[in-house]
C-alpha positions as CSV (number, residue, x, y, z in Angstrom):
1,M,-3.9,-13.3,20.0
2,L,-5.4,-9.9,21.0
3,H,-6.7,-9.5,24.5
4,R,-9.6,-7.5,25.9
5,F,-9.1,-4.4,28.0
6,A,-10.9,-4.2,31.3
7,G,-12.5,-0.8,31.6
8,M,-10.3,0.7,29.0
9,V,-11.5,4.2,28.0
10,F,-10.9,5.0,24.3
11,A,-14.0,6.9,23.2
12,A,-12.0,10.1,23.2
13,A,-10.2,9.0,20.1
14,I,-13.5,9.4,18.2
15,V,-13.7,13.1,19.0
16,A,-10.0,13.9,19.5
17,V,-9.1,17.6,19.0
18,P,-5.5,18.1,17.8
19,A,-3.2,20.4,19.8
20,A,-1.7,23.4,18.2
21,G,2.0,23.6,17.2
22,A,2.8,20.0,16.2
23,P,6.2,18.7,17.3
24,L,8.0,16.4,14.9
25,E,7.1,13.2,16.8
26,A,3.4,14.0,16.2
27,Y,4.0,13.2,12.5
28,G,5.9,10.1,13.3
29,H,3.4,8.6,15.7
30,L,1.3,5.8,14.4
31,P,-2.2,7.1,13.4
32,A,-4.6,7.8,16.1
33,I,-7.4,6.3,14.0
34,E,-7.1,4.0,11.0
35,N,-8.6,0.8,9.6
36,V,-12.1,2.2,10.1
37,A,-14.9,-0.3,9.3
38,I,-18.7,0.1,9.7
39,T,-21.1,-2.8,10.3
40,P,-23.5,-3.8,7.5
41,D,-26.4,-2.3,9.5
42,G,-24.4,1.0,9.9
43,K,-24.7,1.1,13.7
44,V,-21.2,0.1,14.9
45,L,-17.7,1.2,14.1
46,A,-14.4,-0.7,14.5
47,F,-11.1,1.1,14.2
48,T,-7.5,0.9,15.2
49,T,-6.2,3.5,17.7
50,I,-3.3,4.0,20.1
51,V,-3.8,3.9,23.9
52,K,-0.7,4.5,26.1
53,G,1.6,3.5,23.2
54,M,-0.3,0.3,22.4
55,R,-2.3,-0.6,19.4
56,V,-6.0,-1.1,20.3
57,V,-8.9,-2.4,18.2
58,A,-11.8,-0.2,19.4
59,I,-15.5,-1.0,18.9
60,Y,-17.9,1.9,19.2
61,S,-21.7,2.3,19.0
62,L,-22.7,5.2,16.6
63,D,-26.3,5.4,17.7
64,E,-25.5,5.4,21.4
65,S,-22.2,7.4,21.0
66,K,-20.4,5.1,23.4
67,A,-17.6,2.6,23.6
68,I,-18.6,-1.1,23.4
69,T,-15.2,-2.8,24.0
70,A,-11.5,-2.7,23.1
71,L,-9.0,-5.4,22.2
72,N,-5.3,-4.9,23.1
73,A,-3.0,-5.7,20.2
74,G,0.1,-4.4,21.9
75,E,3.1,-4.5,19.5
76,Q,1.2,-6.7,16.9
77,K,0.9,-5.2,13.4
78,L,-2.7,-4.6,12.6
79,R,-3.2,-4.7,8.9
80,D,-7.0,-4.8,8.3
81,L,-10.4,-4.7,10.0
82,R,-13.6,-5.8,8.3
83,W,-17.0,-6.9,9.5
84,A,-18.2,-10.4,8.4
85,D,-21.7,-9.4,9.7
86,N,-23.1,-7.2,12.4
87,D,-21.5,-9.2,15.2
88,H,-18.3,-10.7,13.9
89,L,-15.2,-8.6,13.3
90,L,-12.3,-10.0,11.2
91,I,-9.0,-8.8,12.4
92,T,-5.9,-9.4,10.3
93,I,-2.4,-9.0,11.8
94,S,1.0,-9.8,10.5
95,S,4.4,-10.8,11.9
96,T,7.9,-11.5,10.6
97,T,8.8,-15.1,11.1
98,T,10.0,-18.3,9.5
99,I,7.8,-21.2,8.5
100,T,9.5,-24.2,7.0
101,G,8.0,-25.6,3.8
102,V,5.9,-22.5,3.0
103,I,8.3,-20.0,1.5
104,A,11.8,-18.7,1.8
105,P,13.0,-18.1,5.4
106,R,12.0,-15.0,7.3
107,S,8.9,-13.6,5.6
108,E,5.9,-11.5,6.6
109,Y,2.9,-13.7,7.3
110,F,-0.7,-12.5,7.8
111,V,-3.1,-14.1,10.2
112,T,-6.9,-13.5,10.7
113,E,-8.8,-13.7,13.9
114,V,-12.6,-13.6,14.5
115,F,-14.0,-11.5,17.4
116,D,-17.7,-11.9,18.3
117,R,-18.7,-8.7,19.9
118,T,-21.9,-10.2,21.5
119,T,-20.1,-13.0,23.4
120,G,-16.6,-11.6,23.6
121,D,-15.3,-14.9,22.1
122,Q,-12.1,-14.6,20.0
123,R,-10.5,-17.3,18.0
124,P,-8.3,-17.9,14.9
125,L,-10.2,-17.9,11.7
126,I,-8.6,-21.1,10.4
127,R,-8.3,-23.8,13.0
128,D,-8.6,-27.5,13.6
129,L,-7.9,-28.3,10.0
130,P,-5.2,-31.0,9.3
131,D,-2.1,-30.0,7.4
132,T,-3.2,-26.3,7.4
133,L,-1.8,-23.1,8.7
134,N,-3.8,-20.1,10.0
135,I,-2.3,-17.9,7.3
136,S,-4.3,-15.5,5.2
137,G,-2.9,-15.3,1.6
138,R,-5.4,-12.6,0.8
139,L,-7.8,-10.6,2.9
140,P,-11.0,-12.6,3.8
141,T,-14.4,-12.0,2.4
142,S,-17.8,-13.0,3.8
143,R,-21.1,-14.3,2.3
144,T,-24.5,-15.2,3.8
145,I,-25.4,-18.7,2.9
146,A,-28.7,-20.3,4.2
147,G,-28.8,-17.6,6.9
148,H,-25.3,-18.3,8.1
149,T,-22.3,-16.1,7.7
150,T,-19.5,-17.9,5.9
151,V,-16.0,-16.4,5.5
152,F,-13.9,-17.4,2.6
153,V,-10.1,-17.0,2.9
154,Q,-7.1,-18.1,0.9
155,G,-4.6,-19.9,3.1
156,V,-1.8,-22.5,3.1
157,H,-2.5,-26.3,2.9
158,F,0.3,-28.8,2.8
159,Q,0.4,-31.4,0.0
160,D,3.3,-33.8,-0.1
161,E,5.1,-31.7,2.5
162,R,4.8,-28.6,0.4
163,G,2.6,-25.6,1.2
164,V,0.3,-24.5,-1.6
165,D,-2.5,-21.9,-1.7
166,A,-5.9,-23.3,-1.0
167,L,-9.4,-21.7,-0.5
168,F,-11.1,-22.3,2.8
169,S,-14.7,-21.6,4.0
170,I,-15.5,-21.1,7.7
171,D,-19.0,-21.1,9.1
172,L,-18.9,-18.5,11.9
173,E,-21.8,-19.9,13.8
174,S,-20.3,-23.3,14.3
175,G,-16.7,-22.3,13.8
176,R,-16.1,-25.2,11.5
177,G,-14.0,-24.8,8.4
178,K,-13.3,-26.9,5.4
179,I,-11.2,-26.8,2.2
180,V,-13.3,-25.6,-0.6
181,E,-10.6,-25.7,-3.3
182,P,-7.4,-27.6,-2.4
183,G,-5.3,-25.7,-5.0
184,S,-2.0,-26.6,-6.6
185,R,1.4,-25.2,-7.1
186,N,0.0,-23.0,-9.9
187,S,-3.0,-21.6,-7.9
188,M,-3.2,-17.9,-7.4
189,G,-6.7,-17.2,-6.2
190,W,-10.4,-17.7,-6.5
191,L,-13.5,-15.6,-6.9
192,V,-16.7,-16.2,-4.9
193,D,-20.0,-14.9,-6.0
194,E,-22.7,-13.3,-3.8
195,A,-24.3,-16.7,-3.1
196,G,-21.0,-18.3,-2.0
197,N,-20.3,-20.2,-5.2
198,V,-16.7,-20.4,-6.2
199,T,-17.0,-19.3,-9.8
200,C,-13.5,-18.5,-11.0
201,A,-9.9,-19.7,-10.4
202,E,-6.7,-18.0,-11.4
203,E,-3.6,-20.1,-12.2
204,Y,-0.1,-19.2,-13.4
205,N,2.4,-21.6,-14.8
206,N,5.9,-20.2,-14.4
207,D,7.3,-22.8,-16.8
208,T,5.1,-21.9,-19.7
209,K,4.6,-18.3,-18.5
210,V,0.9,-18.5,-19.2
211,W,-1.9,-17.1,-16.9
212,N,-5.2,-18.9,-17.0
213,L,-8.7,-18.0,-15.9
214,K,-10.9,-21.0,-15.2
215,L,-14.7,-21.1,-14.7
216,R,-16.6,-23.7,-12.8
217,R,-18.6,-26.0,-15.1
218,G,-20.5,-28.4,-12.8
219,D,-17.8,-30.3,-10.9
220,D,-15.0,-29.4,-13.4
221,W,-13.0,-26.3,-14.2
222,T,-12.8,-25.1,-17.8
223,T,-10.1,-22.7,-19.0
224,V,-11.8,-19.8,-20.7
225,Y,-9.1,-17.1,-21.0
226,S,-5.3,-17.6,-21.3
227,V,-2.7,-14.8,-21.5
228,P,1.0,-15.2,-22.2
229,A,2.5,-13.3,-19.3
230,A,6.2,-13.4,-18.5
231,I,5.8,-10.5,-16.0
232,D,2.5,-8.6,-16.2
233,L,-0.2,-10.9,-14.9
234,P,-3.8,-10.0,-15.5
235,T,-6.0,-9.0,-12.5
236,V,-9.4,-10.3,-11.8
237,L,-11.5,-7.3,-10.8
238,G,-14.7,-9.1,-9.9
239,I,-18.2,-9.9,-11.2
240,T,-19.9,-7.2,-13.1
241,G,-22.9,-5.4,-11.7
242,D,-25.3,-7.4,-13.9
243,G,-23.9,-10.6,-12.6
244,K,-23.2,-11.9,-16.1
245,S,-19.5,-11.5,-16.5
246,V,-16.1,-11.5,-14.8
247,A,-14.0,-8.4,-15.5
248,V,-10.3,-9.0,-16.0
249,K,-7.7,-6.2,-16.3
250,A,-4.8,-6.9,-18.5
251,I,-2.1,-5.3,-20.6
252,A,-3.0,-5.6,-24.3
253,D,-1.5,-3.8,-27.3
254,G,0.5,-1.5,-25.1
255,R,-2.4,-0.3,-23.0
256,I,-4.5,-1.3,-20.0
257,S,-7.7,-2.9,-21.1
258,T,-10.6,-4.9,-19.6
259,K,-11.9,-8.2,-20.9
260,L,-15.4,-9.3,-19.9
261,I,-15.7,-13.1,-19.6
262,S,-19.2,-14.4,-19.7
263,L,-20.1,-16.6,-16.8
264,S,-22.6,-18.5,-18.9
265,G,-19.9,-19.6,-21.4
266,D,-20.8,-17.2,-24.2
267,P,-17.9,-15.5,-25.9
268,G,-16.8,-12.5,-23.8
269,A,-17.1,-9.0,-25.1
270,A,-14.2,-7.5,-27.0
271,P,-11.5,-5.9,-24.7
272,Q,-12.7,-2.5,-23.5
273,D,-10.4,0.4,-22.7
274,L,-10.1,0.9,-19.0
275,D,-9.1,4.4,-17.9
276,A,-5.3,4.5,-18.2
277,M,-5.1,5.6,-14.6
278,A,-7.6,3.1,-13.3
279,G,-6.6,1.6,-10.0
280,E,-8.9,-0.3,-7.7
281,P,-12.4,-1.8,-8.2
282,I,-15.3,-0.6,-6.1
283,D,-17.5,-3.3,-4.9
284,D,-21.1,-3.1,-3.7
285,P,-20.9,-4.0,0.1
286,S,-24.1,-6.0,-0.2
287,T,-23.8,-7.9,-3.5
288,H,-20.0,-7.8,-3.7
289,R,-20.4,-7.0,-7.4
290,L,-18.4,-4.3,-9.3
291,I,-20.1,-0.9,-9.3
292,G,-17.2,1.4,-10.2
293,T,-13.5,2.2,-10.3
294,M,-11.3,4.3,-8.1
295,F,-8.0,5.8,-9.2
296,Y,-5.5,8.5,-8.1
297,A,-4.4,11.5,-10.0
298,G,-4.2,15.0,-8.5
299,N,-6.9,13.8,-6.2
300,T,-8.8,10.6,-5.5
301,V,-11.4,9.9,-8.2
302,Y,-14.4,7.6,-8.1
303,R,-16.3,6.6,-11.2
304,F,-19.5,4.6,-10.8
305,E,-21.2,2.6,-13.5
306,D,-24.7,3.7,-12.4
307,R,-25.5,7.4,-12.9
308,E,-27.5,7.6,-9.6
309,D,-24.5,6.1,-7.7
310,Q,-22.3,8.8,-9.2
311,L,-24.7,11.6,-8.3
312,V,-24.8,10.3,-4.7
313,W,-21.0,10.3,-4.5
314,N,-20.8,13.7,-6.0
315,S,-23.1,14.9,-3.3
316,V,-20.7,13.6,-0.7
317,L,-17.9,15.5,-2.4
318,Q,-19.9,18.7,-2.3
319,A,-19.9,18.6,1.5
320,F,-16.1,18.9,1.4
321,P,-15.2,21.4,-1.4
322,G,-11.6,21.5,-2.4
323,E,-10.6,18.5,-0.1
324,N,-9.4,15.1,-1.1
325,V,-12.1,12.6,-0.1
326,T,-11.5,8.8,0.2
327,L,-14.1,6.2,0.7
328,M,-13.1,4.0,3.7
329,S,-16.2,1.9,4.5
330,W,-19.9,1.9,4.1
331,D,-22.9,-0.1,5.3
332,A,-24.8,-2.7,3.2
333,D,-27.4,-0.1,2.0
334,R,-24.7,2.5,1.2
335,K,-26.5,5.0,3.3
336,R,-23.8,5.6,6.0
337,V,-20.4,6.2,4.6
338,V,-17.1,6.6,6.4
339,V,-14.7,8.9,4.5
340,L,-11.3,10.3,5.1
341,V,-11.1,14.0,4.3
342,D,-7.6,15.5,3.6
343,G,-6.8,19.1,2.9
344,L,-6.2,22.5,4.4
345,R,-9.6,22.8,5.9
346,Y,-9.8,19.5,7.7
347,G,-6.2,18.3,8.0
348,S,-6.7,14.5,7.9
349,Q,-10.0,13.7,9.4
350,F,-12.5,10.8,9.4
351,Q,-16.1,11.8,8.9
352,L,-19.4,9.8,8.9
353,V,-21.7,10.9,6.1
354,D,-25.4,10.0,6.5
355,L,-27.1,10.1,3.1
356,D,-30.6,9.9,4.6
357,T,-30.2,12.9,6.8
358,H,-27.6,14.7,4.6
359,Q,-25.4,15.3,7.5
360,A,-21.7,14.7,8.2
361,R,-20.4,13.8,11.6
362,V,-16.7,14.2,12.7
363,L,-15.3,10.9,14.0
364,G,-11.8,12.2,14.7
365,S,-8.4,13.2,13.3
366,A,-6.2,10.6,11.8
367,Y,-3.1,12.0,13.6
368,E,-3.3,13.2,17.2
369,G,-1.5,16.5,17.9
370,I,-1.6,17.8,14.3
371,G,-3.9,20.8,13.9
372,I,-5.1,22.4,10.8
373,D,-2.3,25.0,10.9
374,D,0.2,22.1,10.9
375,V,-0.8,20.8,7.5
376,A,1.1,22.2,4.5
377,E,-0.3,22.8,1.1
378,V,0.1,20.1,-1.5
379,K,0.1,21.0,-5.2
380,F,-0.2,18.5,-8.1
381,I,2.2,19.7,-10.9
382,H,3.7,18.5,-14.1
383,Y,7.2,19.2,-15.5
384,K,9.2,18.0,-18.5
385,A,12.2,15.8,-18.2
386,A,15.3,16.4,-20.4
387,D,13.8,14.2,-23.2
388,E,10.4,16.0,-23.0
389,T,8.7,13.2,-21.0
390,V,6.0,14.7,-18.9
391,I,6.5,13.9,-15.2
392,P,3.5,14.3,-12.8
393,A,4.5,15.2,-9.2
394,F,3.2,16.3,-5.8
395,L,4.8,19.4,-4.4
396,T,4.4,20.2,-0.7
397,L,5.2,23.7,0.3
398,P,6.1,24.7,3.9
399,S,3.5,26.9,5.6
400,G,4.3,30.5,6.5
401,R,7.0,30.9,3.9
402,P,6.7,32.4,0.4
403,P,7.4,29.8,-2.4
404,K,10.7,31.3,-3.3
405,N,14.3,30.0,-3.0
406,L,13.2,27.3,-0.6
407,P,15.4,24.4,0.5
408,L,14.2,21.2,-1.1
409,V,13.9,17.6,-0.3
410,V,13.4,15.2,-3.2
411,F,11.3,12.3,-1.9
412,P,10.9,9.5,-4.5
413,H,8.5,6.7,-3.8
414,G,9.3,3.0,-3.6
415,G,8.3,0.3,-6.0
416,P,9.3,1.4,-8.6
417,L,6.0,0.3,-10.1
418,A,4.0,2.3,-7.5
419,Q,2.9,5.9,-7.0
420,D,2.4,8.6,-4.4
421,Y,-1.2,9.4,-3.4
422,P,-3.1,12.5,-2.8
423,G,-4.0,13.3,0.8
424,F,-2.0,13.6,4.0
425,D,1.5,12.0,3.7
426,W,2.9,12.0,7.2
427,W,6.5,11.8,6.0
428,A,6.3,14.6,3.5
429,Q,4.3,16.7,5.9
430,A,6.9,16.2,8.6
431,M,9.7,17.5,6.4
432,A,7.6,20.4,5.2
433,S,6.8,21.3,8.8
434,R,10.5,21.9,9.3
435,G,10.6,24.4,6.5
436,Y,11.4,22.3,3.4
437,A,9.6,22.1,0.1
438,V,9.1,18.4,-0.7
439,L,9.0,17.0,-4.3
440,Q,7.4,13.6,-4.9
441,S,8.0,12.9,-8.6
442,E,6.0,10.2,-10.4
443,Y,9.1,9.3,-12.4
444,R,8.8,7.1,-15.5
445,G,8.2,3.6,-14.4
446,S,5.6,4.7,-11.8
447,D,2.2,3.1,-11.7
448,G,-1.2,4.9,-12.0
449,F,-0.4,7.2,-14.9
450,G,-1.0,4.9,-17.9
451,W,0.9,1.9,-19.2
452,A,3.1,4.0,-21.5
453,H,4.4,6.0,-18.5
454,A,5.1,2.8,-16.6
455,A,6.8,1.1,-19.5
456,A,9.0,4.1,-20.2
457,G,10.9,3.1,-17.1
458,F,11.9,-0.3,-18.3
459,G,15.7,-0.5,-18.5
460,Q,15.9,3.0,-16.9
461,W,16.8,2.0,-13.4
462,G,19.5,4.4,-12.3
463,L,19.3,6.2,-15.7
464,K,16.3,8.2,-16.8
465,M,14.3,7.1,-13.8
466,Q,17.0,8.8,-11.8
467,T,17.4,12.0,-13.9
468,D,13.7,12.4,-13.9
469,L,14.2,13.4,-10.2
470,S,17.0,15.9,-10.8
471,D,15.1,17.3,-13.8
472,G,12.4,18.1,-11.2
473,V,15.0,20.0,-9.2
474,R,16.0,22.0,-12.2
475,Y,12.4,22.7,-13.1
476,L,11.6,24.1,-9.6
477,A,14.8,26.1,-9.6
478,G,13.8,27.6,-13.0
479,Q,10.5,28.6,-11.4
480,G,12.3,30.3,-8.6
481,I,10.6,28.1,-6.0
482,I,13.7,26.4,-4.7
483,D,17.3,27.2,-4.3
484,P,19.3,24.5,-6.3
485,K,22.2,24.9,-3.9
486,W,20.1,23.6,-1.0
487,V,18.7,20.2,-2.0
488,C,18.8,16.8,-0.4
489,I,17.2,13.5,-1.4
490,V,15.3,11.1,0.9
491,G,13.7,7.8,-0.1
492,A,12.7,4.3,1.1
493,S,13.0,0.9,-0.7
494,Y,13.5,1.8,-4.4
495,G,13.3,5.4,-3.3
496,G,16.2,4.5,-1.0
497,Y,18.1,3.2,-4.0
498,A,17.4,6.5,-5.8
499,A,18.7,8.4,-2.7
500,L,21.9,6.4,-2.9
501,A,22.2,6.9,-6.7
502,G,21.8,10.6,-6.3
503,P,25.3,11.4,-4.8
504,T,27.0,8.4,-6.5
505,L,25.5,8.3,-10.1
506,D,23.8,11.6,-10.6
507,R,26.3,13.8,-8.9
508,G,26.3,17.5,-8.4
509,V,22.7,17.8,-7.4
510,Y,22.3,16.9,-3.7
511,R,23.9,18.2,-0.5
512,C,23.0,15.0,1.4
513,A,21.0,11.7,1.0
514,V,19.0,9.5,3.3
515,S,18.3,5.9,2.2
516,V,15.7,4.0,4.2
517,A,15.8,0.2,3.4
518,G,17.3,1.0,0.1
519,V,19.0,-1.2,-2.5
520,S,22.7,-0.4,-2.9
521,D,23.9,-3.5,-4.9
522,P,21.5,-4.5,-7.7
523,Q,23.5,-7.6,-8.5
524,R,23.4,-9.0,-5.0
525,M,19.8,-8.0,-4.7
526,L,18.9,-10.0,-7.8
527,R,20.6,-13.0,-6.5
528,W,18.8,-12.7,-3.2
529,V,15.4,-12.4,-4.9
530,A,16.2,-15.4,-7.0
531,G,17.0,-17.4,-3.9
532,R,13.8,-16.5,-2.2
533,A,11.8,-17.2,-5.4
534,R,13.6,-20.5,-5.9
535,G,15.0,-19.8,-9.3
536,S,16.4,-17.1,-11.5
537,D,13.8,-17.6,-14.2
538,T,10.9,-16.6,-12.0
539,L,8.4,-13.8,-12.1
540,P,10.0,-11.6,-9.3
541,V,13.5,-11.8,-11.0
542,R,12.0,-11.0,-14.4
543,F,10.3,-8.0,-12.9
544,W,13.6,-6.6,-11.6
545,T,15.7,-7.4,-14.6
546,R,13.3,-5.7,-16.9
547,F,13.5,-2.5,-14.9
548,M,17.2,-2.7,-14.5
549,G,17.6,-3.4,-18.3
550,V,19.7,-6.5,-17.8
551,T,19.5,-10.1,-18.9
552,D,20.7,-11.8,-15.7
553,D,22.6,-11.2,-12.5
554,D,25.9,-11.5,-14.4
555,D,25.1,-8.6,-16.8
556,P,28.0,-6.0,-16.6
557,K,25.4,-3.2,-16.8
558,L,24.6,-3.9,-13.1
559,A,27.9,-2.4,-12.1
560,T,27.1,0.9,-14.0
561,I,23.9,1.4,-12.0
562,S,25.3,0.2,-8.6
563,P,25.7,2.9,-5.8
564,L,27.9,0.3,-4.0
565,V,30.3,0.0,-6.9
566,H,30.4,3.8,-7.2
567,A,30.6,4.5,-3.4
568,G,34.0,6.1,-3.9
569,D,32.4,8.7,-6.2
570,A,29.8,9.9,-3.6
571,D,29.8,13.7,-3.4
572,A,27.5,14.2,-0.4
573,P,27.1,12.7,3.1
574,I,24.8,9.7,3.3
575,L,22.5,8.4,6.1
576,L,21.6,4.8,6.0
577,I,18.5,3.5,7.9
578,H,17.4,-0.1,7.8
579,G,15.1,-2.4,9.8
580,T,16.6,-5.7,11.1
581,D,13.4,-7.6,10.2
582,D,13.2,-6.4,6.6
583,T,12.1,-9.3,4.4
584,V,11.8,-7.2,1.2
585,V,15.3,-5.6,1.0
586,P,17.8,-7.3,3.3
587,I,19.7,-5.2,5.8
588,S,22.9,-6.4,4.2
589,Q,22.3,-3.9,1.4
590,S,22.8,-1.1,3.9
591,E,25.6,-2.9,5.8
592,D,27.6,-3.4,2.6
593,M,27.1,0.2,1.5
594,E,28.3,1.5,4.9
595,D,31.5,-0.6,4.5
596,A,32.1,0.6,1.0
597,L,31.6,4.3,1.9
598,K,33.8,4.0,5.0
599,S,36.5,2.2,2.9
600,A,36.4,5.1,0.4
601,G,36.7,7.7,3.2
602,K,33.2,9.1,2.6
603,P,30.9,10.5,5.3
604,V,28.3,7.9,6.3
605,T,26.0,7.3,9.2
606,F,24.1,4.0,9.8
607,V,21.0,3.7,12.0
608,K,19.6,0.2,12.6
609,L,15.9,-0.1,13.5
610,H,15.7,-3.1,15.7
611,S,12.7,-5.5,15.1
612,E,11.4,-3.2,12.3
613,D,10.1,-4.5,9.0
614,H,10.2,-2.9,5.5
615,W,7.1,-0.8,6.1
616,L,8.0,1.0,9.3
617,S,5.2,-0.7,11.2
618,R,6.4,-0.1,14.7
619,A,5.8,3.2,16.5
620,E,9.1,3.5,18.3
621,T,11.3,2.8,15.3
622,R,9.1,4.9,12.9
623,E,9.7,7.9,15.2
624,Q,13.4,7.0,15.4
625,M,13.6,7.0,11.6
626,L,11.9,10.3,11.3
627,A,14.0,12.0,14.0
628,A,17.2,10.8,12.5
629,T,16.2,11.9,9.0
630,V,15.2,15.4,10.0
631,Q,18.3,15.8,12.2
632,F,20.5,14.8,9.2
633,L,18.7,17.2,6.8
634,E,19.0,20.1,9.2
635,Q,22.7,19.4,9.6
636,Y,23.5,19.4,5.9
637,N,20.6,21.4,4.4
638,P,19.5,23.8,7.2
639,P,16.0,25.1,6.4
640,N,16.9,28.6,7.4
């Protein structure tokens, strides 16, 4: 539970002015402002900030330019803020714990609380319901029904002593909740229309490997769309702007396409091509219908269905030429818009754009202590791998140094079906601030650059996915930008695996490697995933075996792509960093790698981050990780 501060002053966070000459810890600090949300009437902001080392939920009046109140979150991990209405703030936090009967031991669970800013009352969102936990499976959403604000949230309900996903509705005026859809072992989620009607249900049967979309027909559910899906499940994007269809994104004929399913029961339109790089849907904050699509490439791109909407957004972009602009929150009328502006002119700064007055107002910098001069230039580039595959990449260049013969840090993202994003990357910027060029390759297997690019990574774990990184080194060396004799690799999660695979499998490229929460033993990792998923023929296991190019956890190929098996071949010093509360990649992956390297007489250092999860959510351990990483880089790959 969060607690109110008495007389806490936090308004300075709104207009914080960064100091000059950023020290390393400024990059490692938790953001000074994040999770910004504006009320539907556009008059009040809520955001997360840091006060005396503690996380705080701050509530601020825009019209009066003054603080309203603050809630002390302390060490709790704040994941999301959103307004249910003008008075009720939904606060989602998470913690690493064990709940018997819900899922495998030691997982990350999300909990939502409701804060009433008019009364100061604060309570769990889901409460007083039998056989139910206050756990949010997905972020909550709100609707106005008969003048009352109702919040819908997916949670856990116990049936026959087994926890299953269920949909709950909570009337915020009375605080009473009820189960709207009890769910089953196959339930995945539900879609609620603007009037509060549950219109769609998603189900997945792991035995038949079929994904189903069901529509409400009176008191019954009717299956209207079925997709065989051993791994790649369709995604329900939402209800279309005209209110007539449900948009579903799926993989069809080797590409990403969209299927429109009629809510009236008429046959859906033929699958339509969705932009190959399409990412997230854009919802109208008032109707909750789809009005566009947002995706990432060299910058953040918003495409709206309505021409007038697109022109309005383009006018927002014109206020920040050359910068990357991200929509964070907007009011119900879409007149007051909170954006995050990243680039060389603004650093990383939140701004409030008023579309009625055509004015922008600075809210504050995302990172305290980082000035404009402390932000390095980021370029979006492309290079060809050895087999001519085109690899997109972000290249961060250190300020104040000509782009010639620079020391390089290769910084692969996790996932692997993920991507790097435009804008301020605190980790890459921190390394660039010490004098390094930083290469973030969107290697084959990455998301966001079309299905063909993602599928090219299947079976290439430790193979072409790995050499895509070293091909990037060779490309930059050929351009004269970096010195190939001074290169290290740093990564987390799958990127941590890539960091370990560099000196053990793709030798002769790197002077050192830093693996944060990385996989060292693919075989043991597969078995661990199967244990948590309660079976080897489950979707998570099939996801990993496809990328690794193996049939099961006994496949001999696993040994050929294992840094642990090849620890004796390591040709560079390795730093291992791992959180003790990691529920995605167990810390034993780093512990075993340390033992193997020591047994082989190879240089290794191991830093344990106590009470830290997979995502570096805690301030102290995040700064500890960054300090250890840069110290290691400077030891084996000095920037000067």
